[in-house]
C-alpha positions in Angstrom: -38.5 41.5 -2.0 -35.6 40.8 -4.7 -32.6 42.0 -2.8 -34.1 40.0 0.1 -34.1 36.5 -2.0 -30.4 37.1 -3.6 -29.7 37.4 -0.2 -31.0 34.8 1.2 -29.3 32.4 -1.8 -26.0 33.9 -0.8 -26.0 32.9 2.8 -27.4 29.5 2.4 -25.8 28.5 -0.8 -22.6 30.6 -1.8 -21.1 31.7 1.7 -20.6 27.8 2.6 -18.6 27.6 -0.6 -16.8 30.5 0.4 -15.9 29.1 3.8 -16.2 26.1 2.8 -13.5 23.6 5.0 -15.4 20.6 6.3 -12.8 19.4 8.5 -14.6 21.0 11.5 -18.1 20.6 12.1 -19.5 23.7 14.2 -22.7 22.4 15.1 -25.6 19.8 14.6 -26.5 21.8 11.4 -22.8 20.6 10.3 -21.7 23.6 8.8 -18.6 24.0 7.9 -16.0 26.5 9.8 -13.2 28.2 9.0 -10.0 26.8 10.4 -8.4 29.6 11.2 -10.9 31.3 13.2 -10.7 28.4 15.7 -9.5 30.1 19.1 -9.4 26.8 21.5 -6.7 26.8 24.0 -3.4 26.8 22.8 -0.3 24.7 23.8 0.9 25.8 27.4 -2.4 27.1 28.6 -3.6 25.7 32.2 -6.4 23.1 31.0 -9.4 24.0 33.0 -10.4 21.0 35.4 -13.9 19.3 34.9 -15.7 16.1 36.2 -17.4 13.7 33.6 -19.3 10.5 33.6 -18.8 7.6 31.6 -22.2 6.8 29.6 -22.3 3.4 30.2 -20.3 2.4 33.4 -21.5 6.0 35.4 -18.1 6.2 36.7 -16.6 9.9 37.3 -13.9 11.1 36.2 -12.1 14.1 37.3 -9.2 15.8 35.1 -7.0 16.5 38.1 -7.7 13.6 40.0 -6.0 11.8 36.8 -3.6 14.0 36.5 -2.4 13.7 40.0 -1.8 10.2 39.8 0.5 10.9 36.7 -1.4 10.0 34.0 -1.6 12.3 30.6 -5.1 12.8 29.6 -6.1 12.8 26.0 -9.3 14.4 25.2 -11.5 14.6 22.3 -14.5 16.6 21.9 -16.9 15.2 19.6 -20.7 14.6 18.6 -22.6 11.5 17.0 -23.6 13.7 13.9 -20.0 15.0 13.5 -18.9 13.4 9.8 -15.3 15.0 11.0 -15.5 13.2 14.0 -16.6 9.9 12.8 -13.5 10.2 10.3 -10.8 10.5 13.1 -12.1 7.2 14.8 -9.1 5.2 13.1 -6.8 8.0 14.4 -8.3 7.5 18.4 -8.5 3.8 18.1 -4.7 3.8 17.3 -3.9 6.2 20.2 -5.9 4.1 22.4 -4.1 0.5 20.9 -0.6 2.0 21.2 -0.6 3.8 24.6 -2.0 2.1 28.0 -4.9 3.7 29.6 -2.8 3.7 32.8 -0.2 6.0 31.1 -2.7 8.0 28.9 -6.3 8.1 29.8 -8.3 9.0 26.4 -11.8 11.0 27.1 -14.5 11.5 24.4 -16.8 14.3 25.3 -19.9 14.7 23.7 -21.8 17.8 24.7 -24.2 18.2 21.6 -27.8 19.5 22.7 -29.0 17.7 20.0 -27.6 14.1 21.0 -29.3 12.2 23.9 -28.0 9.7 26.3 -29.2 6.8 24.2 -27.8 8.1 21.1 -24.4 8.4 22.6 -24.6 5.1 24.3 -25.4 3.2 21.0 -22.9 5.4 18.8 -20.2 4.4 21.2 -21.0 0.7 21.0 -21.5 0.5 17.1 -18.2 2.5 16.7 -16.1 0.4 19.1 -15.1 3.3 21.3 -13.8 1.5 24.3 -12.2 4.1 26.2 -14.2 6.5 28.4 -17.3 8.2 26.9 -19.2 11.1 28.5 -22.3 13.1 27.5 -23.3 16.4 28.6 -25.8 18.8 26.6 -24.7 21.7 28.8 -21.5 22.7 26.9 -19.4 23.8 30.3 -16.7 22.0 28.8 -16.8 23.0 25.5 -16.6 26.9 26.7 -14.0 26.2 29.4 -11.8 24.9 26.6 -12.9 27.8 23.9 -14.0 25.0 21.6 -15.8 26.4 18.3 -15.6 23.6 16.2 -15.2 19.9 16.7 -13.7 17.5 16.5 -11.3 19.4 18.5 -8.5 17.6 20.6 -6.2 18.0 23.5 -3.2 16.3 25.6 -2.8 17.5 29.1 0.4 16.9 30.6 0.3 15.2 34.4 1.1 19.2 35.4 -2.0 20.3 34.0 -0.7 22.1 30.8 -1.8 21.3 27.5 1.2 20.0 25.7 -1.4 19.6 22.1 -4.0 20.8 20.5 -5.8 20.0 17.3 -8.7 21.6 15.6 -10.4 19.4 12.9 -9.4 16.2 10.9 -8.5 14.8 8.0 -7.3 11.3 6.9 -4.4 13.0 5.3 -3.1 14.6 8.8 -3.0 11.1 10.6 0.4 10.3 10.2 1.4 13.7 11.0 -0.7 14.3 14.2 0.5 10.7 15.6 4.3 11.7 15.2 3.2 14.9 16.8 1.6 13.4 19.5 4.7 10.8 19.7 7.0 13.8 20.5 4.3 15.0 23.5 2.8 12.0 25.0 4.8 9.6 27.4 7.4 7.6 25.5 8.2 3.8 25.8 11.4 2.6 26.9 11.1 -0.8 27.3 12.2 -3.4 25.2 10.0 -6.4 23.8 10.7 -9.4 25.4 10.8 -12.9 23.2 9.9 -16.1 25.0 9.4 -19.9 24.3 11.2 -18.9 21.0 11.2 -21.9 18.5 12.0 -22.5 14.6 11.2 -26.0 13.6 11.1 -27.8 9.7 9.7 -31.0 8.8 12.0 -34.1 7.9 12.4 -33.2 4.3 13.2 -30.1 4.7 15.9 -28.8 1.9 15.8 -26.5 -0.9 13.1 -28.1 -2.6 10.8 -27.9 0.7 12.2 -24.8 2.6 9.4 -24.5 4.8 9.7 -23.5 8.6 7.5 -23.1 11.3 8.2 -20.1 13.7 6.7 -20.1 17.1 7.2 -17.4 19.7 5.2 -15.8 22.9 5.7 -11.6 22.9 5.6 -9.9 26.1 5.9 -6.1 25.9 5.0 -3.3 28.6 3.0 -1.8 26.0 2.7 -3.4 23.1 4.8 -4.8 20.1 3.9 -3.7 16.7 6.0 -5.6 14.2 7.6 -8.9 13.9 10.0 -9.9 11.2 12.0 -13.1 10.7 15.4 -12.6 9.2 16.9 -15.0 6.9 20.8 -14.4 7.0 23.5 -17.0 5.1 26.2 -14.9 5.8 25.9 -13.2 2.1 22.6 -11.7 1.8 19.7 -10.8 4.2 16.3 -10.9 3.4 13.4 -10.4 5.8 9.5 -12.0 6.0 7.1 -10.1 7.8 5.5 -12.1 10.5 1.8 -11.8 12.1 1.5 -10.5 15.7 -2.2 -11.8 17.8 -2.8 -10.9 20.5 -3.6 -14.0 23.0 -4.3 -13.6 26.6 -2.1 -10.7 27.2 0.9 -11.4 24.9 1.7 -10.9 21.4 1.9 -14.3 19.7 3.6 -15.4 16.7 2.6 -18.9 15.4 3.0 -19.4 11.7 4.7 -21.2 8.9 7.3 -19.3 6.4 8.7 -20.6 3.2 12.0 -19.5 2.7 13.9 -18.4 -0.6 15.6 -21.5 -1.6 18.2 -19.3 -3.8 19.1 -18.2 0.1 20.0 -21.8 0.8 21.5 -23.1 -2.0 25.4 -23.8 -1.5 25.2 -23.2 2.3 25.6 -25.9 5.1 23.8 -23.8 7.5 21.8 -20.4 7.8 21.0 -18.0 10.7 17.1 -17.6 11.1 16.3 -14.5 13.3 12.8 -13.5 15.2 12.9 -9.6 15.4 10.1 -7.7 17.7 9.9 -3.6 17.8 7.3 -1.6 19.2 6.1 1.7 18.2 8.8 3.3 20.2 11.5 1.3 18.0 12.6 -0.7 20.8 13.3 -4.4 20.2 14.1 -7.7 20.6 15.8 -10.3 18.6 16.1 -14.3 19.3 18.9 -15.9 16.8 18.5 -20.0 15.5 21.2 -21.7 13.2 19.6 -23.7 10.6 21.1 -27.0 9.2 21.0 -27.6 5.7 22.1 -30.2 3.4 24.6 -29.3 0.7 23.2 -30.0 -2.8 25.5 -29.8 -6.2 24.3 -28.8 -9.5 25.3 -31.4 -11.9 24.0 -29.3 -15.1 22.0 -26.7 -17.0 18.5 -26.9 -17.6 17.0 -28.7 -20.3 14.3 -27.1 -23.1 11.9 -30.4 -23.6 9.7 -28.6 -25.7 8.9 -25.5 -26.6 6.2 -23.2 -29.2 5.1 -19.8 -30.0 1.8 -18.3 -31.4 2.3 -15.3 -33.6 -1.2 -13.4 -34.4 -1.3 -10.6 -36.6 -3.2 -7.5 -35.1 -3.3 -5.2 -38.3 -0.7 -4.6 -40.9 1.8 -2.8 -38.7 1.5 -5.0 -35.3 1.5 -8.2 -33.9 1.5 -10.2 -30.7 3.8 -13.2 -30.2 3.3 -15.5 -27.3 6.3 -18.3 -26.0 5.6 -21.2 -24.2 8.6 -23.6 -22.9 8.8 -26.7 -20.9 11.6 -26.9 -19.0 13.7 -29.5 -16.3 16.4 -28.9 -14.0 18.5 -31.6 -11.6 18.1 -28.9 -9.1 16.7 -25.2 -9.2 15.7 -23.1 -11.7 15.8 -19.5 -10.8 15.1 -17.2 -13.8 13.6 -17.4 -17.1 13.7 -14.2 -19.7 12.8 -13.6 -23.4 14.9 -10.7 -25.7 13.4 -9.8 -28.9 15.5 -8.6 -31.7 14.8 -6.7 -34.5 18.0 -6.9 -36.6 21.0 -6.5 -34.1 18.9 -4.3 -32.2 17.6 -5.2 -28.9 14.0 -3.9 -29.0 12.2 -5.6 -25.4 12.7 -7.9 -22.7 10.6 -9.2 -20.6 10.9 -11.9 -17.3 8.6 -14.7 -18.0 5.1 -13.2 -17.0 4.0 -17.2 -16.1 6.6 -19.3 -13.9 4.7 -22.3 -12.9 7.4 -24.0 -11.0 8.1 -26.7 -8.8 12.0 -26.2 -8.3 13.2 -29.0 -11.0 10.2 -28.6 -13.6 9.1 -25.0 -15.1 6.0 -24.2 -17.9 7.1 -20.4 -18.5 5.1 -18.2 -20.8 5.3 -14.7 -21.9 3.7 -12.2 -24.4 5.0 -8.9 -26.2 2.9 -6.6 -28.5 5.3 -5.6 -31.2 4.8 -3.1 -34.3 6.1 -4.5 -37.9 6.1 -7.7 -39.5 7.2 -10.9 -37.9 10.0 -11.8 -40.1 12.0 -8.8 -39.1 12.2 -10.3 -35.7 14.3 -12.8 -33.8 13.5 -14.5 -30.2 15.9 -15.2 -27.7 15.3 -17.2 -24.5 16.8 -17.9 -21.5 16.7 -20.1 -18.3 19.0 -19.9 -15.6 19.5 -22.6 -12.9 21.0 -21.6 -9.4 24.5 -22.4 -10.2 24.4 -20.3 -13.3 23.9 -22.8 -15.9 22.0 -20.8 -18.9 20.4 -22.8 -21.3 19.7 -20.5 -24.6 17.0 -21.1 -27.6 16.8 -18.2 -30.5 13.9 -18.6 -32.5 13.6 -17.1 -36.2 10.1 -16.1 -36.9 8.8 -17.2 -40.2 7.1 -14.8 -42.6 3.5 -14.0 -41.9 2.7 -16.8 -39.6 -1.0 -16.8 -38.0 -1.2 -18.9 -34.6 2.2 -20.9 -36.0 3.6 -23.4 -33.6 6.4 -25.7 -33.1 8.2 -28.3 -31.1 11.8 -29.7 -30.3 12.4 -30.3 -33.7 12.1 -26.9 -35.1 10.6 -28.2 -38.4 9.6 -24.6 -39.7 12.4 -22.3 -37.2 15.8 -22.9 -36.7 16.8 -23.3 -33.0 20.2 -22.8 -31.3 21.0 -24.2 -27.9 23.9 -22.9 -26.1 24.6 -24.0 -22.6 26.8 -21.8 -20.5 28.2 -21.9 -17.1 28.3 -18.3 -15.9 27.2 -18.1 -12.2 25.0 -15.2 -11.7 25.0 -13.8 -7.5 21.6 -12.7 -7.3 21.8 -9.2 -5.5 19.5 -8.3 -2.5 
């Protein structure tokens, strides 16, 4: 009796852990199956013919008939109770959205004896399985295709041969599976078409108000997948992602985009390009020229007020917070802070809060520093679009506690240096 008990424990508990691989479900008990034991039909085999009915429309589909019409057929063997089958739904939905049904017909076949027609219909609706879904508890098709674990997928070419098969599913497999299918399923060779495209801007459009409205209708024989607005000023290029919305069979772009003012500064005109790509990298481009007003920068930014707080954390650590109120006649583009210990640069930071409306900024940053405050000096620089720089040097007093100061610099010394060094921003 004792041996029987331990044998039972081994079979029910330890054996699944030893062979455990839950990427494939074998039956309604959802026990794992070792992937290497799967003996499904392989690439190059002739796909057995079958006829199935859709669970909702009751329309019949015969494999040989679909193939004779030049279609590729993608077969998904699944069941409603199968966890890996549920996990594979985004993969199936991607295929369904990429490939038109008159090019690739997708069929999900449930032959689990523990399922019912009502359960399959309910699952199909709740999981948005918009392709052909069938239910047949006879196991006939899965036997013919030698399916011993689900999900198992097949791609069948119009000549009736299996061009791709895969048993089991994990989310991390999805990119490679889609890439593999891209090589065997029919390819899209037609470029999208951009129709009725326009780029408009308000009467106040400038580097201070750089918003444009993008509109276009996109047609594609399959499906456009990516839309981009490209801003080209002749020196640099920057891209903005555009949203595609399906409407009445068209992929529609209609949205506002705020352009980078630094890309506009110093230019009388820039090019805006609407680019659309599909899944197979076919593309279309429409180009517009946007006229600008030329602006001249007349001087460096001005630091109107500044303050700092030093908080002692312990005897060997303190925090430094720096605030600046800055104005500029044209365009502030950068604000940095540098912390020196003697002549050594210890830390560099871009101001973490940079609330800016082009001509006015309230900037802020914080450092966490080891040592004593009197060992450090702070240097701040603010740069405008023309490369004018205003610099401020702060000498921290001994053992301060939440100390602040204004433009007069009563308890610290401040040196403001104005430079005119043009800094071209790289992209």
